[in-house]
C-alpha atoms as a printed R data frame, in Angstrom:
    type eleno elety resid chain resno       x      y       z
1   ATOM     1    CA   MET     A     1  -0.401 -0.107   0.064
2   ATOM     2    CA   LYS     A     2   1.446  3.229  -0.610
3   ATOM     3    CA   LYS     A     3   2.060  5.422   2.097
4   ATOM     4    CA   ILE     A     4  -0.811  7.644   3.134
5   ATOM     5    CA   PHE     A     5  -0.618 11.413   3.179
6   ATOM     6    CA   ILE     A     6  -3.685 12.877   5.415
7   ATOM     7    CA   SER     A     7  -3.742 16.542   5.801
8   ATOM     8    CA   ILE     A     8  -5.795 18.569   8.540
9   ATOM     9    CA   LEU     A     9  -7.251 21.903   8.599
10  ATOM    10    CA   LEU     A    10  -7.387 23.305  12.022
11  ATOM    11    CA   VAL     A    11  -8.989 26.894  12.669
12  ATOM    12    CA   ALA     A    12  -6.916 29.350  14.489
13  ATOM    13    CA   LEU     A    13  -8.766 30.146  17.295
14  ATOM    14    CA   THR     A    14  -7.181 33.888  17.333
15  ATOM    15    CA   SER     A    15  -5.550 35.252  14.197
16  ATOM    16    CA   THR     A    16  -5.387 38.549  12.345
17  ATOM    17    CA   THR     A    17  -6.325 36.144   9.259
18  ATOM    18    CA   CYS     A    18  -8.997 33.923  10.512
19  ATOM    19    CA   PHE     A    19 -11.025 33.903  13.499
20  ATOM    20    CA   ALA     A    20 -13.163 30.780  15.274
21  ATOM    21    CA   GLU     A    21 -15.206 31.055  18.598
22  ATOM    22    CA   GLU     A    22 -14.161 28.691  21.343
23  ATOM    23    CA   ILE     A    23 -17.014 26.168  21.986
24  ATOM    24    CA   TYR     A    24 -17.982 25.757  25.693
25  ATOM    25    CA   SER     A    25 -19.828 22.711  26.286
26  ATOM    26    CA   ILE     A    26 -21.290 22.929  29.705
27  ATOM    27    CA   LYS     A    27 -23.643 20.066  31.262
28  ATOM    28    CA   THR     A    28 -26.577 21.203  32.899
29  ATOM    29    CA   LEU     A    29 -28.933 19.821  35.442
30  ATOM    30    CA   HIS     A    30 -30.724 18.278  33.219
31  ATOM    31    CA   LYS     A    31 -27.759 16.643  31.230
32  ATOM    32    CA   MET     A    32 -27.889 19.270  27.874
33  ATOM    33    CA   GLU     A    33 -25.072 20.513  26.346
34  ATOM    34    CA   ILE     A    34 -24.987 24.137  25.912
35  ATOM    35    CA   ILE     A    35 -23.002 25.440  23.077
36  ATOM    36    CA   ALA     A    36 -21.161 28.976  23.732
37  ATOM    37    CA   ASN     A    37 -18.737 31.044  22.034
38  ATOM    38    CA   SER     A    38 -17.863 32.370  25.725
39  ATOM    39    CA   PRO     A    39 -17.933 31.041  29.098
40  ATOM    40    CA   ILE     A    40 -21.121 31.329  31.277
41  ATOM    41    CA   ASN     A    41 -21.201 30.680  35.010
42  ATOM    42    CA   LYS     A    42 -24.324 28.425  36.294
43  ATOM    43    CA   THR     A    43 -26.134 31.224  37.848
44  ATOM    44    CA   ASP     A    44 -26.618 32.877  34.686
45  ATOM    45    CA   LEU     A    45 -27.153 29.800  32.983
46  ATOM    46    CA   GLU     A    46 -29.996 28.991  35.346
47  ATOM    47    CA   ASN     A    47 -31.213 32.685  34.900
48  ATOM    48    CA   ALA     A    48 -31.112 32.206  31.160
49  ATOM    49    CA   LYS     A    49 -33.276 28.880  31.334
50  ATOM    50    CA   ASN     A    50 -35.980 30.427  33.006
51  ATOM    51    CA   ILE     A    51 -36.614 33.434  31.096
52  ATOM    52    CA   MET     A    52 -36.486 30.966  27.919
53  ATOM    53    CA   THR     A    53 -38.726 28.909  29.699
54  ATOM    54    CA   ASN     A    54 -41.065 31.980  29.613
55  ATOM    55    CA   VAL     A    55 -40.322 32.931  26.291
56  ATOM    56    CA   TYR     A    56 -41.105 29.639  25.206
57  ATOM    57    CA   GLN     A    57 -44.742 29.860  26.709
58  ATOM    58    CA   LYS     A    58 -44.831 33.130  25.378
59  ATOM    59    CA   THR     A    59 -44.413 32.032  21.506
60  ATOM    60    CA   ALA     A    60 -47.174 29.426  22.491
61  ATOM    61    CA   GLU     A    61 -49.611 31.750  23.474
62  ATOM    62    CA   GLY     A    62 -48.573 34.224  20.367
63  ATOM    63    CA   VAL     A    63 -49.189 31.285  18.176
64  ATOM    64    CA   LYS     A    64 -52.873 31.059  19.450
65  ATOM    65    CA   ASN     A    65 -53.519 34.837  19.095
66  ATOM    66    CA   GLY     A    66 -52.277 34.402  15.204
67  ATOM    67    CA   LYS     A    67 -48.440 35.072  15.267
68  ATOM    68    CA   GLY     A    68 -45.982 33.155  13.956
69  ATOM    69    CA   PRO     A    69 -44.390 30.954  16.049
70  ATOM    70    CA   PHE     A    70 -40.966 33.330  16.925
71  ATOM    71    CA   TYR     A    71 -40.711 35.045  19.768
72  ATOM    72    CA   ALA     A    72 -38.015 37.564  21.618
73  ATOM    73    CA   GLU     A    73 -37.873 39.370  24.716
74  ATOM    74    CA   ILE     A    74 -34.393 42.064  25.433
75  ATOM    75    CA   TYR     A    75 -33.253 42.870  28.796
76  ATOM    76    CA   ASP     A    76 -31.158 45.640  29.786
77  ATOM    77    CA   GLU     A    77 -27.953 45.048  31.974
78  ATOM    78    CA   ASN     A    78 -29.566 44.782  35.434
79  ATOM    79    CA   GLY     A    79 -31.735 42.306  34.482
80  ATOM    80    CA   ASN     A    80 -34.998 44.403  33.577
81  ATOM    81    CA   PHE     A    81 -37.381 43.642  31.376
82  ATOM    82    CA   VAL     A    82 -37.218 45.857  28.293
83  ATOM    83    CA   VAL     A    83 -39.132 45.039  25.556
84  ATOM    84    CA   SER     A    84 -40.723 41.885  23.463
85  ATOM    85    CA   SER     A    85 -41.971 40.745  20.388
86  ATOM    86    CA   SER     A    86 -44.098 37.512  18.500
87  ATOM    87    CA   ASN     A    87 -43.233 37.199  14.547
88  ATOM    88    CA   SER     A    88 -45.898 38.891  12.763
89  ATOM    89    CA   VAL     A    89 -45.109 37.796   8.866
90  ATOM    90    CA   VAL     A    90 -48.374 36.516   8.344
91  ATOM    91    CA   GLU     A    91 -50.435 38.938  10.252
92  ATOM    92    CA   ASP     A    92 -48.879 42.137   9.104
93  ATOM    93    CA   ASN     A    93 -48.177 41.042   5.263
94  ATOM    94    CA   CYS     A    94 -44.695 41.690   5.704
95  ATOM    95    CA   ALA     A    95 -41.866 39.290   5.261
96  ATOM    96    CA   LEU     A    96 -39.461 41.106   7.326
97  ATOM    97    CA   TYR     A    97 -41.067 41.457  10.491
98  ATOM    98    CA   HIS     A    98 -39.405 38.642  12.578
99  ATOM    99    CA   ALA     A    99 -39.521 38.108  16.018
100 ATOM   100    CA   GLU     A   100 -35.862 39.444  16.691
101 ATOM   101    CA   VAL     A   101 -36.791 42.643  14.166
102 ATOM   102    CA   ASN     A   102 -39.568 43.504  15.741
103 ATOM   103    CA   ALA     A   103 -38.496 43.575  19.306
104 ATOM   104    CA   LEU     A   104 -35.176 45.610  18.017
105 ATOM   105    CA   LYS     A   105 -37.337 47.932  16.597
106 ATOM   106    CA   LYS     A   106 -39.115 48.613  19.818
107 ATOM   107    CA   ALA     A   107 -36.209 49.084  21.512
108 ATOM   108    CA   PHE     A   108 -34.706 51.542  18.955
109 ATOM   109    CA   GLU     A   109 -37.909 53.661  19.656
110 ATOM   110    CA   LYS     A   110 -37.521 53.445  23.247
111 ATOM   111    CA   TYR     A   111 -34.089 54.475  24.088
112 ATOM   112    CA   LYS     A   112 -34.643 57.102  20.570
113 ATOM   113    CA   GLN     A   113 -31.110 55.546  19.444
114 ATOM   114    CA   TYR     A   114 -29.875 53.306  16.287
115 ATOM   115    CA   ASP     A   115 -27.271 51.838  18.213
116 ATOM   116    CA   LEU     A   116 -28.143 49.984  21.558
117 ATOM   117    CA   SER     A   117 -24.697 49.313  22.375
118 ATOM   118    CA   PRO     A   118 -24.493 51.785  25.280
119 ATOM   119    CA   GLN     A   119 -27.493 49.755  26.757
120 ATOM   120    CA   ASN     A   120 -26.079 46.611  26.871
121 ATOM   121    CA   LEU     A   121 -28.894 44.640  25.969
122 ATOM   122    CA   THR     A   122 -29.613 40.828  26.085
123 ATOM   123    CA   ILE     A   123 -32.393 39.275  23.721
124 ATOM   124    CA   TYR     A   124 -33.840 36.000  24.279
125 ATOM   125    CA   ILE     A   125 -35.292 34.187  21.558
126 ATOM   126    CA   ASN     A   126 -36.927 31.008  20.942
127 ATOM   127    CA   ALA     A   127 -34.980 29.712  18.240
128 ATOM   128    CA   GLU     A   128 -31.585 30.308  16.631
129 ATOM   129    CA   PRO     A   129 -31.590 33.581  14.260
130 ATOM   130    CA   CYS     A   130 -32.079 33.457  11.099
131 ATOM   131    CA   ILE     A   131 -30.014 34.503   8.360
132 ATOM   132    CA   MET     A   132 -31.823 37.904   7.891
133 ATOM   133    CA   CYS     A   133 -32.207 38.433  11.969
134 ATOM   134    CA   ALA     A   134 -28.547 37.555  12.660
135 ATOM   135    CA   GLY     A   135 -27.619 40.206  10.218
136 ATOM   136    CA   ALA     A   136 -30.119 42.786  12.094
137 ATOM   137    CA   LEU     A   137 -28.620 41.716  15.391
138 ATOM   138    CA   MET     A   138 -25.268 42.089  14.730
139 ATOM   139    CA   TRP     A   139 -25.495 45.997  13.658
140 ATOM   140    CA   SER     A   140 -28.347 46.509  16.474
141 ATOM   141    CA   GLY     A   141 -26.224 46.900  19.104
142 ATOM   142    CA   VAL     A   142 -27.420 43.998  21.202
143 ATOM   143    CA   LYS     A   143 -24.368 42.359  23.444
144 ATOM   144    CA   THR     A   144 -25.584 38.865  24.018
145 ATOM   145    CA   ILE     A   145 -28.103 36.614  22.434
146 ATOM   146    CA   TYR     A   146 -29.772 33.328  24.008
147 ATOM   147    CA   PHE     A   147 -31.669 31.255  21.137
148 ATOM   148    CA   GLY     A   148 -33.242 28.035  22.170
149 ATOM   149    CA   VAL     A   149 -34.023 25.665  19.152
150 ATOM   150    CA   PRO     A   150 -30.805 25.517  16.932
151 ATOM   151    CA   SER     A   151 -31.907 26.492  12.915
152 ATOM   152    CA   LYS     A   152 -31.268 22.842  12.017
153 ATOM   153    CA   ASP     A   153 -34.111 21.627  13.685
154 ATOM   154    CA   VAL     A   154 -36.086 24.504  13.009
155 ATOM   155    CA   GLU     A   155 -36.059 23.510   9.572
156 ATOM   156    CA   ARG     A   156 -36.608 19.360  10.208
157 ATOM   157    CA   ILE     A   157 -39.563 20.263  12.342
158 ATOM   158    CA   THR     A   158 -41.160 23.230  10.414
159 ATOM   159    CA   GLY     A   159 -39.818 23.388   6.962
160 ATOM   160    CA   PHE     A   160 -38.916 26.837   7.152
161 ATOM   161    CA   ASP     A   161 -36.312 28.084   5.281
162 ATOM   162    CA   GLU     A   162 -33.167 29.837   7.680
163 ATOM   163    CA   GLY     A   163 -30.958 30.486   5.142
164 ATOM   164    CA   TYR     A   164 -27.235 30.261   4.701
165 ATOM   165    CA   LYS     A   165 -25.163 31.352   8.140
166 ATOM   166    CA   PRO     A   166 -21.865 30.169   7.642
167 ATOM   167    CA   ASN     A   167 -19.476 30.587  10.935
168 ATOM   168    CA   TRP     A   168 -22.288 33.273  12.171
169 ATOM   169    CA   VAL     A   169 -21.175 32.343  16.208
170 ATOM   170    CA   ARG     A   170 -17.646 32.954  15.118
171 ATOM   171    CA   GLU     A   171 -18.267 36.127  13.635
172 ATOM   172    CA   PHE     A   172 -20.090 37.889  16.384
173 ATOM   173    CA   LYS     A   173 -17.493 36.480  18.943
174 ATOM   174    CA   LYS     A   174 -15.274 38.785  16.405
175 ATOM   175    CA   ARG     A   175 -17.208 41.463  16.995
176 ATOM   176    CA   GLY     A   176 -17.947 41.625  20.927
177 ATOM   177    CA   ILE     A   177 -21.409 39.920  21.147
178 ATOM   178    CA   THR     A   178 -21.861 36.727  23.061
179 ATOM   179    CA   VAL     A   179 -23.717 33.787  22.024
180 ATOM   180    CA   TYR     A   180 -25.343 31.231  23.804
181 ATOM   181    CA   GLY     A   181 -27.777 28.214  22.258
182 ATOM   182    CA   SER     A   182 -30.013 25.119  22.849
183 ATOM   183    CA   ILE     A   183 -31.460 26.618  25.858
184 ATOM   184    CA   GLU     A   184 -33.963 24.079  26.901
185 ATOM   185    CA   LYS     A   185 -34.322 23.469  23.142
186 ATOM   186    CA   ALA     A   186 -36.530 20.240  23.821
187 ATOM   187    CA   THR     A   187 -39.350 22.399  25.225
188 ATOM   188    CA   GLY     A   188 -38.807 24.810  22.356
189 ATOM   189    CA   GLU     A   189 -39.273 22.206  19.870
190 ATOM   190    CA   LYS     A   190 -42.273 21.142  21.473
191 ATOM   191    CA   VAL     A   191 -43.590 24.279  20.802
192 ATOM   192    CA   LEU     A   192 -42.674 23.939  17.140
193 ATOM   193    CA   GLN     A   193 -44.053 20.747  16.463
194 ATOM   194    CA   ASP     A   194 -47.634 22.231  18.097
195 ATOM   195    CA   TYR     A   195 -47.425 24.901  15.247
196 ATOM   196    CA   VAL     A   196 -46.797 22.528  12.328
197 ATOM   197    CA   ASP     A   197 -49.362 20.132  13.674
198 ATOM   198    CA   SER     A   198 -52.186 22.702  14.059
199 ATOM   199    CA   GLY     A   199 -52.036 23.141  10.524
200 ATOM   200    CA   LYS     A   200 -50.810 26.851  10.312
201 ATOM   201    CA   GLU     A   201 -49.106 28.220   7.270
202 ATOM   202    CA   ILE     A   202 -45.342 27.538   6.824
203 ATOM   203    CA   TYR     A   203 -43.665 30.554   4.874
204 ATOM   204    CA   LYS     A   204 -41.037 30.139   3.084
205 ATOM   205    CA   PRO     A   205 -38.912 31.151   0.029
206 ATOM   206    CA   SER     A   206 -37.755 28.454  -1.868
207 ATOM   207    CA   ARG     A   207 -34.464 27.166  -1.800
208 ATOM   208    CA   GLU     A   208 -32.197 26.601  -4.705
209 ATOM   209    CA   GLU     A   209 -28.303 25.975  -4.194
210 ATOM   210    CA   LYS     A   210 -27.406 27.583  -7.484
211 ATOM   211    CA   LEU     A   211 -25.424 30.292  -8.625
212 ATOM   212    CA   VAL     A   212 -26.897 32.949 -11.088
213 ATOM   213    CA   GLY     A   213 -26.407 31.341 -14.371
214 ATOM   214    CA   MET     A   214 -24.302 27.957 -13.027
215 ATOM   215    CA   PRO     A   215 -26.275 24.928 -12.936
216 ATOM   216    CA   ASN     A   216 -25.914 23.103  -9.404
217 ATOM   217    CA   PRO     A   217 -23.711 20.197  -9.607
218 ATOM   218    CA   TRP     A   218 -25.077 17.852  -6.877
219 ATOM   219    CA   THR     A   219 -27.469 15.633  -6.768
220 ATOM   220    CA   GLU     A   220 -29.221 15.283  -3.327
221 ATOM   221    CA   CYS     A   221 -29.560 11.737  -2.519
222 ATOM   222    CA   ASN     A   222 -31.045 11.596   0.899
223 ATOM   223    CA   THR     A   223 -29.944  7.771   2.065
224 ATOM   224    CA   ASP     A   224 -29.778  6.331  -1.043
225 ATOM   225    CA   PHE     A   225 -26.155  4.769  -1.949
226 ATOM   226    CA   LYS     A   226 -27.174  4.142  -5.450
227 ATOM   227    CA   CYS     A   227 -28.247  7.315  -6.117
228 ATOM   228    CA   GLY     A   228 -24.666  8.485  -5.026
229 ATOM   229    CA   THR     A   229 -22.631  5.798  -6.715
230 ATOM   230    CA   LYS     A   230 -24.878  6.594 -10.424
231 ATOM   231    CA   ASN     A   231 -24.114 10.470  -9.863
232 ATOM   232    CA   ALA     A   232 -20.271  9.944  -8.706
233 ATOM   233    CA   GLY     A   233 -19.346  7.278 -10.867
234 ATOM   234    CA   PHE     A   234 -18.063  5.180  -7.674
235 ATOM   235    CA   ASN     A   235 -19.318  3.969  -4.270
236 ATOM   236    CA   PHE     A   236 -18.459  4.613  -1.143
237 ATOM   237    CA   PRO     A   237 -20.111  2.248   1.226
238 ATOM   238    CA   LEU     A   238 -19.484  3.772   4.796
239 ATOM   239    CA   SER     A   239 -21.117  1.887   7.440
240 ATOM   240    CA   LEU     A   240 -23.002  5.254   9.243
241 ATOM   241    CA   SER     A   241 -26.185  5.971  10.826
242 ATOM   242    CA   ASN     A   242 -28.228  9.020  10.745
243 ATOM   243    CA   TYR     A   243 -26.188 10.021   7.487
244 ATOM   244    CA   LYS     A   244 -27.215 12.204   4.088
245 ATOM   245    CA   ILE     A   245 -25.721 11.993   0.976
246 ATOM   246    CA   ARG     A   246 -24.938 13.989  -2.221
247 ATOM   247    CA   ALA     A   247 -23.186 13.246  -5.282
248 ATOM   248    CA   MET     A   248 -21.806 14.889  -8.265
249 ATOM   249    CA   LYS     A   249 -19.445 13.338 -11.003
250 ATOM   250    CA   GLY     A   250 -16.201 12.392  -9.871
251 ATOM   251    CA   MET     A   251 -17.293 13.084  -6.158
252 ATOM   252    CA   PHE     A   252 -18.945 11.373  -3.617
253 ATOM   253    CA   GLU     A   253 -20.168 13.211  -0.237
254 ATOM   254    CA   ILE     A   254 -21.577 11.824   2.898
255 ATOM   255    CA   SER     A   255 -22.344 13.911   6.193
256 ATOM   256    CA   TYR     A   256 -23.637 12.582   9.709
257 ATOM   257    CA   PRO     A   257 -23.473 13.881  13.074
258 ATOM   258    CA   LEU     A   258 -20.169 13.852  15.439
259 ATOM   259    CA   ASP     A   259 -22.958 14.063  18.739
260 ATOM   260    CA   GLU     A   260 -25.599 16.729  18.749
261 ATOM   261    CA   PHE     A   261 -24.203 19.861  17.831
262 ATOM   262    CA   ARG     A   262 -21.179 18.767  15.462
263 ATOM   263    CA   THR     A   263 -21.616 17.244  11.859
264 ATOM   264    CA   VAL     A   264 -18.653 15.904  10.160
265 ATOM   265    CA   THR     A   265 -18.809 15.709   6.126
266 ATOM   266    CA   VAL     A   266 -16.757 12.993   4.293
267 ATOM   267    CA   ARG     A   267 -16.145 13.122   0.559
268 ATOM   268    CA   LYS     A   268 -14.042 10.582  -1.718
269 ATOM   269    CA   GLY     A   269 -13.136 11.671  -4.968
270 ATOM   270    CA   PHE     A   270  -9.829 10.900  -7.385
271 ATOM   271    CA   ASP     A   271  -8.750 14.528  -8.427
272 ATOM   272    CA   GLU     A   272  -5.583 15.119  -7.019
273 ATOM   273    CA   SER     A   273  -5.073 18.816  -7.278
274 ATOM   274    CA   ASN     A   274  -4.587 20.976  -4.193
275 ATOM   275    CA   ASN     A   275  -2.546 18.377  -2.455
276 ATOM   276    CA   GLY     A   276  -5.569 15.991  -2.628
277 ATOM   277    CA   ASP     A   277  -7.533 18.353  -0.512
278 ATOM   278    CA   ASN     A   278 -11.431 18.029  -1.812
279 ATOM   279    CA   SER     A   279 -13.061 19.201   1.421
280 ATOM   280    CA   GLY     A   280 -14.292 22.244  -0.152
281 ATOM   281    CA   ASP     A   281 -12.495 24.458   2.543
282 ATOM   282    CA   TYR     A   282  -9.506 26.350   1.199
283 ATOM   283    CA   ASN     A   283  -9.049 28.702   3.747
284 ATOM   284    CA   LYS     A   284  -5.101 29.406   4.958
285 ATOM   285    CA   TYR     A   285  -4.377 28.487   8.815
286 ATOM   286    CA   PRO     A   286  -1.057 28.969  10.468
287 ATOM   287    CA   ASP     A   287   0.609 25.765  11.786
288 ATOM   288    CA   ASN     A   288   1.975 22.598   9.563
289 ATOM   289    CA   LYS     A   289   3.118 19.777  11.012
290 ATOM   290    CA   ILE     A   290   3.129 15.916  11.165
291 ATOM   291    CA   TYR     A   291   0.951 13.731  13.046
292 ATOM   292    CA   THR     A   292   1.150  9.941  13.462
293 ATOM   293    CA   LEU     A   293  -2.258  7.985  13.758
294 ATOM   294    CA   GLU     A   294  -2.113  5.072  16.637
295 ATOM   295    CA   ASN     A   295  -1.864  2.579  13.876
296 ATOM   296    CA   GLY     A   296   1.722  4.155  12.683
297 ATOM   297    CA   VAL     A   297   0.371  6.178   9.595
298 ATOM   298    CA   ASP     A   298   1.901  9.389   9.203
299 ATOM   299    CA   ILE     A   299  -0.757 12.359   8.686
300 ATOM   300    CA   ASN     A   300   0.042 16.045   8.213
301 ATOM   301    CA   ILE     A   301  -1.921 18.606  10.258
302 ATOM   302    CA   ARG     A   302  -2.446 22.332   9.405
303 ATOM   303    CA   GLY     A   303  -3.921 24.735  12.248
304 ATOM   304    CA   ASP     A   304  -3.343 25.892  15.438
305 ATOM   305    CA   LYS     A   305  -3.830 24.374  18.934
306 ATOM   306    CA   ASN     A   306  -6.147 21.164  19.174
307 ATOM   307    CA   LYS     A   307  -8.846 22.355  16.836
308 ATOM   308    CA   ILE     A   308  -9.149 19.750  13.851
309 ATOM   309    CA   TYR     A   309 -11.344 21.201  11.321
310 ATOM   310    CA   VAL     A   310 -10.556 19.206   7.965
311 ATOM   311    CA   MET     A   311  -8.147 16.280   7.400
312 ATOM   312    CA   TYR     A   312  -7.360 14.484   3.733
313 ATOM   313    CA   PHE     A   313  -5.384 11.951   2.460
314 ATOM   314    CA   MET     A   314  -4.632 10.286  -1.177
315 ATOM   315    CA   ALA     A   315  -4.777  5.990  -1.311
316 ATOM   316    CA   GLU     A   316  -4.852  3.830  -4.152
317 ATOM   317    CA   SER     A   317  -8.485  3.861  -4.180
318 ATOM   318    CA   GLY     A   318  -9.393  7.695  -4.024
319 ATOM   319    CA   VAL     A   319  -8.785 10.740  -2.280
320 ATOM   320    CA   TYR     A   320 -10.517 11.672   0.699
321 ATOM   321    CA   SER     A   321 -11.575 14.161   2.916
322 ATOM   322    CA   ALA     A   322 -13.275 15.149   6.103
323 ATOM   323    CA   ARG     A   323 -14.520 18.363   7.531
324 ATOM   324    CA   CYS     A   324 -16.248 19.669  10.475
325 ATOM   325    CA   GLU     A   325 -16.993 23.395  11.099
326 ATOM   326    CA   GLN     A   326 -17.289 23.044  14.853
327 ATOM   327    CA   GLY     A   327 -13.763 21.385  14.876
328 ATOM   328    CA   MET     A   328 -12.658 17.579  15.471
329 ATOM   329    CA   THR     A   329 -10.810 16.106  18.144
330 ATOM   330    CA   LYS     A   330  -7.655 14.325  17.520
331 ATOM   331    CA   ARG     A   331  -9.592 10.839  18.140
332 ATOM   332    CA   GLU     A   332 -12.260 11.666  16.530
333 ATOM   333    CA   VAL     A   333  -9.631 12.369  13.122
334 ATOM   334    CA   GLU     A   334  -8.554  8.477  14.157
335 ATOM   335    CA   GLY     A   335 -12.157  7.297  14.052
336 ATOM   336    CA   ILE     A   336 -13.141  8.927  10.859
337 ATOM   337    CA   TYR     A   337 -10.241  7.235   9.584
338 ATOM   338    CA   ASN     A   338 -10.831  4.173  10.737
339 ATOM   339    CA   VAL     A   339 -14.667  4.159   9.479
340 ATOM   340    CA   ILE     A   340 -12.913  5.379   5.875
341 ATOM   341    CA   ARG     A   341 -10.306  2.094   5.841
342 ATOM   342    CA   GLU     A   342 -12.999 -0.071   7.103
343 ATOM   343    CA   ALA     A   343 -15.215  0.769   3.992
344 ATOM   344    CA   GLU     A   344 -12.427  1.087   1.422
345 ATOM   345    CA   GLU     A   345  -9.089 -1.133   2.771
346 ATOM   346    CA   PRO     A   346 -10.197 -3.898   1.025
347 ATOM   347    CA   LYS     A   347  -9.379 -1.809  -2.399
348 ATOM   348    CA   TRP     A   348  -6.170 -1.025  -0.815
349 ATOM   349    CA   PRO     A   349  -2.790 -3.113  -1.469
């Protein structure tokens, strides 16, 4: 077997050219994990959970009164309630009237300022901000954001299109905005499911993964390996659960969860350009060094500290990569390598 070369891209946690948030996983009394871009103490977390419980209740009440299934509350730096609002898109016939935008508008009017940063405000939202609301929050001056149900679960439950927000939490930290997510999300998921079950309107623009004038080369295959094989021109039979497949000519891609909050995307192709990195992540990172796997195979890693974001390697049977936006540990990289090896080793000399 040819010597396998693996390179792993690691995102720099603090860099003048690239910024990545540190992810803090916090075990709560209910054995939930909160992902944050800054540390949080137990007192603040318990307070946030109490407020979010009220936010979910208000969301449900709003739905009964004809509002959309989203709700936001804003508090000042002393923990005093300032303003709140529900989503009123359908009621007011305006696609801009999301809960966060409505609440921010009230805050601007209350303080008679276009920049809320001097007030050091905190917003609590029953779900992760969509692409529009993330932009509004970034420019509003709000300093802290707590949200409940992550966008991927909002889309899974409701079918709403939340938009494309690559690394938004990272960008917020870069701008001095603290974000805490997935607060008491099970309660929030039930509220959203109740909205869907009630038969109320699911309003969203159509989603098309293509650039103007350029057809999307990818075919979404869901869990159909035969579809992937047909479109890629070869098979990539990884032994996984809860996975999604997409493929195009010369490329087979499988995404699956590492845990509740992280997804890894594995690719197989044959194009050895870019030193075999077919991951789709071509950012430049500061460190480049050799790391030896437990089985003695030398791999290359690039990045900083212990955050591993992309791995790739070449073998006789193809060119492989794996990427994870939130980062992987070395042990997880070992595991991913072994999953690929188990499927492909019979093809390796």
